[in-house]
N, C-alpha and C positions, 0 to 999 in steps of 0.2 A: 377329110369334109371342115371347111371354115364353118364356122356360128357369126355368128356374129350380134350380141344382145345386143338388139337397137333400140330408143328410148324415140318412142313417139314424135318429130317436131324439134328435130334435134340435132345437131351435130354430127353423132352417126351417122346422117344421111349420105356424106362423102367417102364412109368405108365403105358402104353399097356399092357406090355413082363408079370410088376406084376399081371396085371387085370384077365390075361390071367393062370396064378400059381395056381391066387383062385380062380378061376371060378366064375367069377361077371357078369355079363351080364354089359356092353358098347354101347355105341353109339363116331365116333372119329369125332370131327371137326376137318378140316384137312386147314390146312395153307400154304403156298406153299411162298418160301424167295424168294425179288427183284434181280431173275438174278445178275443186275448190280453190289451192295451191298453184295449181300449175308442177310441179316436184314427182321428180320421179317416184314409183310405186317402190312398199319397201319391200319387194322379193328382188329386186335389184342389189340390195347391201348379203345377199346372199349370190353372190356373181361380186359382187368385188367391197370388200370395206367403206368405200364412201358414198356406196349404192349411185354410180358414174355411168351414164353413155359416155360413147362405145366399150364396149368392152368385146376383144376377139379371143376363141377359143380354135386354138390350131391344134389338133388331137393335145398330147397335153402339154403345150405351149398355152401359156394366159397374158395377151398384150391388150391394156390402159393406156388411155390419154391418145387420142385422135389424133397427136405429130406422131409418136412413138409405134402409135401397128401403120403406119402408112411405112415406114422407116421398116417397118418386121415385113408386112408384108412385098413391096419391091425386090429386098433382099431374092425374091423364091423366082418360084417363075415368071415369064411376061414382066419382068419390073422393069427391066435396062431402059422400055422406049420411051417410059416416064419419070425417068430421069437421069439427065443429064452428067456428062462423063465428072466426074472425080479434079478438079484442079484449073476447070473451061472458067471462062467467065460467066459462060452461064449452067457453071455450075454452084459458083460464087451463088451467083441471082438465084439457084433455085433453092440451094441452106437456104437462104438469107428471109425469104419466101414462106419458106413452109414453118418457121417456126416465128415469123412477125406476126401471122394467120392469129395463133392464139395466144400469142405475147402482146406485145401493143396494140395491133389491130381491135381485141376484141371486149378492153377491159373499158372505154366510153362508152363502146355498145350497151355492154351490158348496167353499168351506171345507166343507162339513160332509160334502157330497162325496169330497173332496180324505184329510180325517182318519177317515173312514171306511176308504178303501181302503188307505190307509197300510202299518199288523199284517197285510192280504192279502197286500200285495206284498214285506214284506220278508222277509230270508234268517234262518231256524229260530232260530238265536241268539240274535239280538237281534229275534223278535220279541213277548219278552214285555213286554220296556224299550218298544217304540217302540208297541204295545196300548196303557198309563201312558198313556203322555205323551200320543198320541193322544184317550184317552177322559179326560183332565185337560183338554187343550183342547176340545174339544166339550162339558165340561158347566160348565169354568168360562165361558166367550166366545163358544165357535157358538153352543151351543142359547139361552142368554140371549138372543143377536143377532133370534135366530129367531121365538123366541118374542117378541120385540119386534114384529118384522113384523107377522105376521099376524095379531096383535091388530091391530097402527093398520091393518091392511087391514078386516078385517072392522069397526072401529068405521066407517072411511069411507062403508064399503057400506050402513052405515045410515044417512047424508042423502043417498042418494038410491040408486036401482033398478044404475044404473052407475057405473064412476066417474067419466066424465065430466059424470056428470050425469043427468038422466033419457032418453035416449036413447042406444043400443049404439051404439060406436065403434071405430074401430080400440086407441084408448085401451083397449080390455078387452081384445081380439085380444093386443095385446102386455102386459099381464099374468094372458092366462088360464097361460104358461109357469113363470114363479116361483109361479103362489097349485096347477098340478098336482105342480112338484115339491118344496113347501111340503106337501102332502097324503103326498108318499111318504116327507119326513122326518120330516114330525110331524102326523098323524090329525087334520083339525079335529073331532074330538068335541064339545069346546066352543064352539064357531064356526060357527051355522045357517048365516050370512052367505052366509062363504063356501061353507060343503057346494049352498046354492042357487044361488049366480050356478057354480061346479061344474056342479051340472045341467040348469043351462037353455045355457051353452055349449057341454054334450054334446049338447044333444039340437036344439041348431041343425039343420039341412041340411045349410049353404053347410060347417060345421064337419066335417061326417057326410060330407059327398061329397071332401073334403081328404083323408081319412083313406082313400077309396077309391081317390086319386091316388101319394098318398105313400104305400103301403105301412104293415105293423107299425108302433107311435107305445110307445113305454114313455120317462117321465119319469122313471122311478128311478130 
């Protein structure tokens, strides 16, 4: 039995979704965030030195990092259907999006989250200054970066129905979190393909089952 160490409101929701798509049985060990800091609880440090989630236990095997977990799980039963053939065009696109999702895509989104929180967490006397600096950083660098990435996603979905090609794959599961997070930071009013993508994945039965197993999920 696979155990998923699942942090509330986090990227680990994708691991539950992947397992549901694969039809693999699993258990969920859910961890709640500190309501004041929104950080993971110290209990996760006993699972991984960085105290991060997701982490998957599969018997004696423990795997951390979402992309590594996806690759590991797809090596097991029922994995082939969610991974295009190696060496094919779809396979190359799959590999790209699998790693892009946690690499290039998440950086500006995390910066947006951090800089948005800075004024709220600053002492009262310096809060106006911090707010001004934070706003300048967002307006001049972070927001343009997010706009560039979301425009890129929209254009790529014009080439095929899914990110790796015509068939749904684990690359779409990996891309779900940055696209969901991007929608919460800058709504896709002018991006019909991204809007349609979110509607399609949210309607998938496996996605819905993962929500039931993982509990309340907010990616904002």
